[in-house]
C-alpha positions as semicolon CSV with decimal commas, in nm:
position;residue;x (nm);y (nm);z (nm)
1;X;6,533;-3,834;18,046
2;X;6,381;-4,046;17,769
3;X;6,304;-4,414;17,826
4;X;6,263;-4,679;17,561
5;X;5,946;-4,892;17,607
6;X;6,020;-5,253;17,681
7;X;5,892;-5,544;17,468
8;X;5,693;-5,672;17,767
9;X;5,473;-5,360;17,791
10;X;5,379;-5,391;17,423
11;X;5,265;-5,751;17,472
12;X;5,046;-5,648;17,765
13;X;4,882;-5,378;17,559
14;X;4,794;-5,614;17,277
15;X;4,665;-5,866;17,527
16;X;4,426;-5,611;17,676
17;X;4,298;-5,519;17,330
18;X;4,241;-5,886;17,242
19;X;4,051;-5,953;17,566
20;X;3,832;-5,645;17,513
21;X;3,739;-5,750;17,156
22;X;3,653;-6,101;17,276
23;X;3,428;-5,961;17,547
24;X;3,251;-5,733;17,296
25;X;3,204;-6,028;17,060
26;X;3,045;-6,235;17,338
27;X;2,811;-5,947;17,431
28;X;2,708;-5,898;17,067
29;X;2,644;-6,273;17,027
30;X;2,431;-6,274;17,341
31;X;2,227;-5,977;17,233
32;X;2,172;-6,129;16,887
33;X;2,051;-6,453;17,041
34;X;1,815;-6,265;17,271
35;X;1,676;-6,055;16,989
36;X;1,630;-6,364;16,772
37;X;1,455;-6,542;17,055
38;X;1,240;-6,236;17,123
39;X;1,158;-6,197;16,755
40;X;1,055;-6,559;16,737
41;X;0,789;-6,494;17,000
42;X;0,683;-6,139;16,911
43;X;0,683;-6,118;16,530
44;X;0,367;-6,264;16,376
45;X;0,452;-6,562;16,154
46;X;0,260;-6,584;15,825
47;X;0,121;-6,916;15,951
48;X;-0,016;-6,753;16,268
49;X;-0,323;-6,547;16,352
50;X;-0,334;-6,325;16,660
51;X;-0,635;-6,303;16,888
52;X;-0,736;-5,948;16,981
53;X;-1,028;-5,747;17,117
54;X;-1,259;-5,552;16,889
55;X;-1,582;-5,563;16,689
56;X;-1,736;-5,860;16,512
57;X;-1,966;-5,754;16,233
58;X;-2,182;-5,961;16,003
59;X;-2,311;-5,777;15,700
60;X;-2,491;-5,839;15,373
61;X;-2,373;-5,687;15,046
62;X;-2,625;-5,504;14,828
63;X;-2,626;-5,303;14,511
64;X;-2,875;-5,082;14,333
65;X;-2,945;-4,722;14,240
66;X;-3,041;-4,391;14,391
67;X;-3,408;-4,317;14,332
68;X;-3,602;-3,993;14,383
69;X;-3,861;-4,010;14,659
70;X;-4,056;-3,727;14,501
71;X;-4,068;-3,724;14,124
72;X;-4,311;-3,616;13,858
73;X;-4,342;-3,772;13,515
74;X;-4,439;-3,525;13,245
75;X;-4,682;-3,690;13,003
76;X;-4,828;-3,548;12,684
77;X;-5,196;-3,475;12,739
78;X;-5,257;-3,419;12,367
79;X;-5,106;-3,521;12,037
80;X;-4,905;-3,271;11,838
81;X;-4,574;-3,172;11,688
82;X;-4,290;-3,023;11,893
83;X;-4,258;-2,655;11,809
84;X;-4,010;-2,545;12,079
85;X;-3,806;-2,714;12,354
86;X;-3,760;-2,462;12,634
87;X;-3,576;-2,670;12,899
88;X;-3,311;-2,943;12,893
89;X;-3,195;-3,209;13,145
90;X;-3,003;-3,075;13,445
91;X;-3,183;-2,741;13,457
92;X;-3,376;-2,637;13,766
93;X;-3,737;-2,553;13,686
94;X;-4,022;-2,409;13,887
95;X;-4,374;-2,542;13,911
96;X;-4,580;-2,461;13,598
97;X;-4,267;-2,353;13,408
98;X;-4,286;-2,420;13,036
99;X;-4,083;-2,719;12,911
100;X;-4,211;-2,792;12,558
101;X;-4,452;-2,619;12,320
102;X;-4,657;-2,838;12,083
103;X;-4,852;-2,744;11,770
104;X;-5,179;-2,907;11,661
105;X;-5,385;-2,726;11,390
106;X;-5,673;-2,973;11,417
107;X;-5,735;-2,859;11,774
108;X;-5,793;-2,505;11,649
109;X;-6,053;-2,636;11,404
110;X;-6,215;-2,830;11,687
111;X;-6,225;-2,507;11,887
112;X;-6,420;-2,329;11,611
113;X;-6,663;-2,623;11,585
114;X;-6,713;-2,637;11,960
115;X;-6,778;-2,262;11,986
116;X;-7,042;-2,285;11,711
117;X;-7,201;-2,583;11,887
118;X;-7,233;-2,376;12,204
119;X;-7,399;-2,093;12,012
120;X;-7,647;-2,336;11,853
121;X;-7,726;-2,490;12,189
122;X;-7,781;-2,145;12,343
123;X;-8,015;-2,051;12,056
124;X;-8,202;-2,378;12,091
125;X;-8,249;-2,321;12,464
126;X;-8,383;-1,970;12,406
127;X;-8,616;-2,097;12,131
128;X;-8,741;-2,378;12,355
129;X;-8,807;-2,139;12,641
130;X;-9,003;-1,907;12,407
131;X;-9,211;-2,192;12,265
132;X;-9,287;-2,326;12,611
133;X;-9,391;-1,982;12,728
134;X;-9,625;-1,943;12,432
135;X;-9,785;-2,282;12,488
136;X;-9,829;-2,212;12,856
137;X;-9,999;-1,880;12,786
138;X;-10,236;-2,049;12,541
139;X;-10,327;-2,323;12,787
140;X;-10,382;-2,074;13,069
141;X;-10,602;-1,858;12,844
142;X;-10,810;-2,160;12,742
143;X;-10,847;-2,255;13,108
144;X;-10,958;-1,902;13,195
145;X;-11,219;-1,915;12,916
146;X;-11,347;-2,246;13,054
147;X;-11,385;-2,092;13,396
148;X;-11,575;-1,799;13,243
149;X;-11,806;-2,037;13,057
150;X;-11,873;-2,231;13,378
151;X;-11,969;-1,910;13,555
152;X;-12,203;-1,813;13,271
153;X;-12,356;-2,163;13,259
154;X;-12,420;-2,155;13,633
155;X;-12,591;-1,817;13,610
156;X;-12,797;-1,942;13,315
157;X;-12,898;-2,254;13,505
158;X;-13,002;-2,053;13,812
159;X;-13,210;-1,823;13,590
160;X;-13,386;-2,112;13,416
161;X;-13,450;-2,277;13,750
162;X;-13,642;-1,965;13,859
163;X;-13,827;-1,946;13,527
164;X;-13,911;-2,316;13,555
165;X;-14,073;-2,255;13,892
166;X;-14,270;-1,974;13,737
167;X;-14,361;-2,205;13,445
168;X;-14,209;-1,961;13,204
169;X;-13,967;-2,212;13,045
170;X;-14,004;-2,576;12,978
171;X;-13,823;-2,830;13,189
172;X;-13,642;-2,947;12,878
173;X;-13,472;-2,608;12,845
174;X;-13,366;-2,628;13,207
175;X;-13,218;-2,972;13,153
176;X;-13,027;-2,849;12,847
177;X;-12,872;-2,572;13,056
178;X;-12,787;-2,822;13,329
179;X;-12,618;-3,053;13,078
180;X;-12,429;-2,759;12,923
181;X;-12,291;-2,672;13,267
182;X;-12,171;-3,026;13,326
183;X;-12,005;-3,039;12,986
184;X;-11,831;-2,707;13,049
185;X;-11,700;-2,836;13,383
186;X;-11,566;-3,149;13,214
187;X;-11,393;-2,934;12,953
188;X;-11,245;-2,727;13,233
189;X;-11,111;-3,038;13,406
190;X;-10,963;-3,158;13,077
191;X;-10,796;-2,820;13,020
192;X;-10,658;-2,826;13,374
193;X;-10,506;-3,170;13,311
194;X;-10,355;-3,038;12,989
195;X;-10,194;-2,754;13,182
196;X;-10,061;-2,995;13,444
197;X;-9,922;-3,222;13,175
198;X;-9,762;-2,924;13,006
199;X;-9,581;-2,826;13,326
200;X;-9,426;-3,172;13,339
201;X;-9,333;-3,182;12,973
202;X;-9,207;-2,827;12,997
203;X;-8,947;-2,928;13,258
204;X;-8,838;-3,225;13,047
205;X;-8,805;-3,018;12,729
206;X;-8,629;-2,738;12,915
207;X;-8,383;-2,982;13,077
208;X;-8,314;-3,143;12,740
209;X;-8,223;-2,805;12,593
210;X;-8,016;-2,716;12,898
211;X;-7,831;-3,048;12,887
212;X;-7,759;-2,994;12,522
213;X;-7,608;-2,656;12,607
214;X;-7,405;-2,802;12,894
215;X;-7,277;-3,076;12,667
216;X;-7,166;-2,821;12,408
217;X;-7,004;-2,606;12,679
218;X;-6,827;-2,909;12,822
219;X;-6,698;-3,003;12,480
220;X;-6,573;-2,647;12,433
221;X;-6,404;-2,659;12,775
222;X;-6,230;-2,985;12,685
223;X;-6,106;-2,845;12,355
224;X;-5,976;-2,534;12,530
225;X;-5,806;-2,755;12,791
226;X;-5,641;-2,959;12,515
227;X;-5,517;-2,638;12,356
228;X;-5,370;-2,531;12,690
229;X;-5,192;-2,868;12,710
230;X;-5,001;-2,782;12,395
231;X;-4,786;-2,589;12,644
232;X;-4,622;-2,873;12,840
233;X;-4,532;-2,750;13,189
234;X;-4,375;-2,890;13,506
235;X;-4,622;-3,017;13,764
236;X;-4,372;-2,950;14,045
237;X;-4,045;-2,767;14,104
238;X;-3,718;-2,960;14,080
239;X;-3,445;-3,074;13,844
240;X;-3,538;-3,179;13,492
241;X;-3,387;-3,524;13,520
242;X;-3,485;-3,682;13,191
243;X;-3,603;-3,567;12,851
244;X;-3,691;-3,820;12,584
245;X;-3,382;-3,885;12,373
246;X;-3,589;-3,889;12,053
247;X;-3,748;-3,552;12,126
248;X;-3,651;-3,272;11,893
249;X;-3,822;-2,984;11,715
250;X;-4,061;-3,130;11,458
251;X;-4,103;-3,467;11,634
252;X;-4,456;-3,609;11,648
253;X;-4,595;-3,665;11,996
254;X;-4,884;-3,897;12,082
255;X;-5,127;-3,850;12,369
256;X;-4,998;-4,034;12,677
257;X;-4,634;-4,033;12,564
258;X;-4,376;-3,975;12,840
259;X;-4,184;-3,656;12,769
260;X;-3,974;-3,581;13,078
261;X;-3,920;-3,646;13,448
262;X;-3,878;-3,381;13,717
263;X;-3,718;-3,490;14,046
264;X;-3,624;-3,336;14,380
265;X;-3,253;-3,422;14,430
266;X;-3,277;-3,352;14,803
267;X;-3,519;-3,644;14,848
268;X;-3,328;-3,948;14,722
269;X;-3,336;-4,300;14,865
270;X;-3,137;-4,616;14,793
271;X;-3,324;-4,879;14,595
272;X;-3,119;-5,195;14,661
273;X;-3,117;-5,564;14,573
274;X;-2,986;-5,849;14,789
275;X;-2,978;-6,222;14,730
276;X;-3,287;-6,411;14,841
277;X;-3,060;-6,627;15,059
278;X;-2,958;-6,323;15,268
279;X;-3,305;-6,168;15,282
280;X;-3,407;-6,340;15,606
281;X;-3,121;-6,160;15,785
282;X;-3,236;-5,811;15,684
283;X;-3,508;-5,624;15,874
284;X;-3,615;-5,258;15,892
285;X;-3,403;-5,015;16,102
286;X;-3,075;-5,201;16,044
287;X;-2,775;-4,975;15,982
288;X;-2,656;-4,944;15,623
289;X;-2,343;-4,786;15,477
290;X;-2,390;-4,679;15,115
291;X;-2,100;-4,609;14,881
292;X;-2,183;-4,317;14,651
293;X;-1,888;-4,256;14,420
294;X;-1,632;-4,342;14,692
295;X;-1,821;-4,141;14,953
296;X;-1,973;-4,346;15,237
297;X;-2,313;-4,230;15,359
298;X;-2,502;-4,378;15,654
299;X;-2,864;-4,485;15,644
300;X;-3,106;-4,749;15,765
301;X;-3,334;-5,009;15,611
302;X;-3,678;-4,859;15,556
303;X;-3,865;-5,157;15,413
304;X;-3,798;-5,504;15,271
305;X;-4,025;-5,620;14,991
306;X;-4,191;-5,958;15,058
307;X;-4,151;-6,111;14,712
308;X;-3,839;-6,222;14,523
309;X;-3,761;-6,182;14,155
310;X;-3,472;-6,354;13,977
311;X;-3,360;-6,486;14,317
312;X;-3,323;-6,130;14,446
313;X;-3,517;-5,929;14,703
314;X;-3,569;-5,555;14,683
315;X;-3,536;-5,317;14,977
316;X;-3,534;-4,943;15,038
317;X;-3,286;-4,747;15,248
318;X;-3,341;-4,396;15,382
319;X;-3,041;-4,179;15,452
320;X;-2,967;-4,034;15,794
321;X;-2,726;-3,767;15,671
322;X;-2,679;-3,532;15,380
323;X;-2,580;-3,679;15,046
324;X;-2,267;-3,570;14,857
325;X;-2,298;-3,334;14,563
326;X;-2,220;-3,624;14,331
327;X;-2,551;-3,794;14,421
328;X;-2,784;-3,815;14,123
329;X;-3,106;-4,006;14,051
330;X;-3,041;-4,347;13,889
331;X;-2,675;-4,344;13,998
332;X;-2,534;-4,697;14,055
333;X;-2,438;-4,758;14,418
334;X;-2,321;-5,038;14,646
335;X;-2,405;-5,090;15,012
336;X;-2,331;-5,298;15,318
337;X;-2,614;-5,386;15,559
338;X;-2,505;-5,460;15,917
339;X;-2,724;-5,752;16,019
340;X;-2,539;-5,826;16,348
341;X;-2,259;-5,649;16,533
342;X;-2,076;-5,697;16,864
343;X;-1,817;-5,458;17,006
344;X;-1,537;-5,508;17,258
345;X;-1,531;-5,889;17,228
346;X;-1,244;-6,134;17,198
347;X;-1,212;-6,220;16,832
348;X;-1,010;-6,425;16,591
349;X;-0,962;-6,356;16,219
350;X;-1,152;-6,607;16,010
351;X;-0,941;-6,876;15,846
352;X;-1,005;-7,189;15,643
353;X;-1,082;-7,423;15,935
354;X;-1,363;-7,199;16,060
355;X;-1,712;-7,246;15,916
356;X;-2,047;-7,094;16,004
357;X;-2,160;-7,419;16,166
358;X;-1,873;-7,439;16,414
359;X;-1,947;-7,371;16,779
360;X;-1,643;-7,564;16,911
361;X;-1,306;-7,583;16,742
362;X;-0,966;-7,731;16,830
363;X;-0,674;-7,502;16,749
364;X;-0,299;-7,497;16,823
365;X;-0,196;-7,202;17,043
366;X;0,162;-7,081;17,081
367;X;0,292;-7,150;17,434
368;X;0,665;-7,075;17,479
369;X;0,841;-7,268;17,200
370;X;0,559;-7,504;17,109
371;X;0,200;-7,503;16,983
372;X;-0,045;-7,665;17,225
373;X;-0,387;-7,803;17,122
374;X;-0,667;-7,594;17,273
375;X;-1,044;-7,632;17,244
376;X;-1,216;-7,301;17,169
377;X;-1,584;-7,210;17,196
378;X;-1,696;-6,975;16,918
379;X;-1,981;-6,723;16,893
380;X;-2,092;-6,485;16,621
381;X;-1,920;-6,530;16,288
382;X;-1,878;-6,204;16,105
383;X;-1,741;-6,118;15,765
384;X;-1,377;-6,093;15,880
385;X;-1,372;-6,208;16,243
386;X;-1,537;-6,468;16,461
387;X;-1,621;-6,416;16,828
388;X;-1,424;-6,623;17,081
389;X;-1,633;-6,710;17,386
390;X;-1,372;-6,917;17,571
391;X;-1,040;-7,094;17,523
392;X;-0,839;-6,797;17,394
393;X;-0,743;-6,451;17,515
394;X;-0,620;-6,136;17,344
395;X;-0,258;-6,176;17,240
396;X;-0,273;-6,552;17,182
397;X;-0,137;-6,677;16,852
398;X;-0,306;-6,954;16,663
399;X;-0,140;-7,182;16,408
400;X;-0,350;-7,192;16,093
401;X;-0,148;-7,428;15,870
402;X;-0,122;-7,748;16,073
403;X;0,087;-8,016;15,901
404;X;-0,098;-8,336;15,821
405;X;0,129;-8,538;16,048
406;X;0,027;-8,330;16,353
407;X;-0,349;-8,316;16,299
408;X;-0,408;-8,548;16,596
409;X;-0,115;-8,432;16,809
410;X;-0,159;-8,254;17,142
411;X;0,136;-8,022;17,079
412;X;0,379;-7,927;16,804
413;X;0,735;-7,809;16,878
414;X;0,827;-7,496;16,685
415;X;1,156;-7,661;16,587
416;X;0,962;-7,931;16,402
417;X;0,777;-7,669;16,198
418;X;1,101;-7,484;16,122
419;X;1,279;-7,800;16,004
420;X;0,969;-7,925;15,825
């Protein structure tokens, strides 16, 4: 049997629906209030900085270039004209490999002159030796004749001495023979001195001729060396890094002119400049990060130069790891030198009120719904953070834009900041 719903049951149904909607509205309002309250305490306000735990690093910025540790400058040893260019920048070359060929016709004429000079010196030496030999033979023959005459004079004197005893010859004849013997001995002594003097002069004349030959040979050797230097070669293996921009076939080259540079790309170092003001913070062995075409490479300070130029100090950095393929000699680079670093410390991001001279600082810290004045002891000031020694803990939030009216206050209600 069908029944018709009464009007009363419909009113009850609508009442239940209305009560349920009201309850849901109250729950939604409560949740929204809670979330808003939670957000007010958890979301970082642009005027707040949060204290956390991490590293505090102080570094010095530097810039410079990559330089080859081992390089060889190719210099023209002789003047000439470029005949052929065999190698160009970027090519790998071996030691003694030909780079440039020069031409110098005057050197060939000098070679002919030097070779003739050697021949003349050799002939002069041989002639001198022959003349000295002839003179020596003559002097020795004369000395031998003197010795023979002395022997004869002695025999003659002995004979006349016997005849004088026998009264066969006069004493005057004996005395003549005696005098002749003495004169012959004196001549012999003089001839001996001549021979001795000849031996000394012989050495001097022979040395003079020999020196003349050596001088001519040395000159010939130098000319030949200069001719060899017309072939300009690499003194060491490596990459041909530079070749004079003005060098081309037919160009004139002067002795001592720089022609090229050969470097070893595997032995590069960072040649950096820092401001003189920061130089006292940098010492050898400090860690350095070098940016080479957006690739960061680690290294350490090798040496700091003692003098400053243009208010800048030079330093060298050696790399502790392999360089990227983009590394090239004379490439511009930037670097960051870590002068001090602490890890795992309580830190606060640096803001306007913090200066390098601060050791104590009053800040306003968020406590519930208000900012309370708190004295903080500070430590190392880095590039982005400053160390907090006491007064704050990780998670604390610090007000950085304190209104002028609250500079001397002990606390600031959050509602005042919101309405202000």
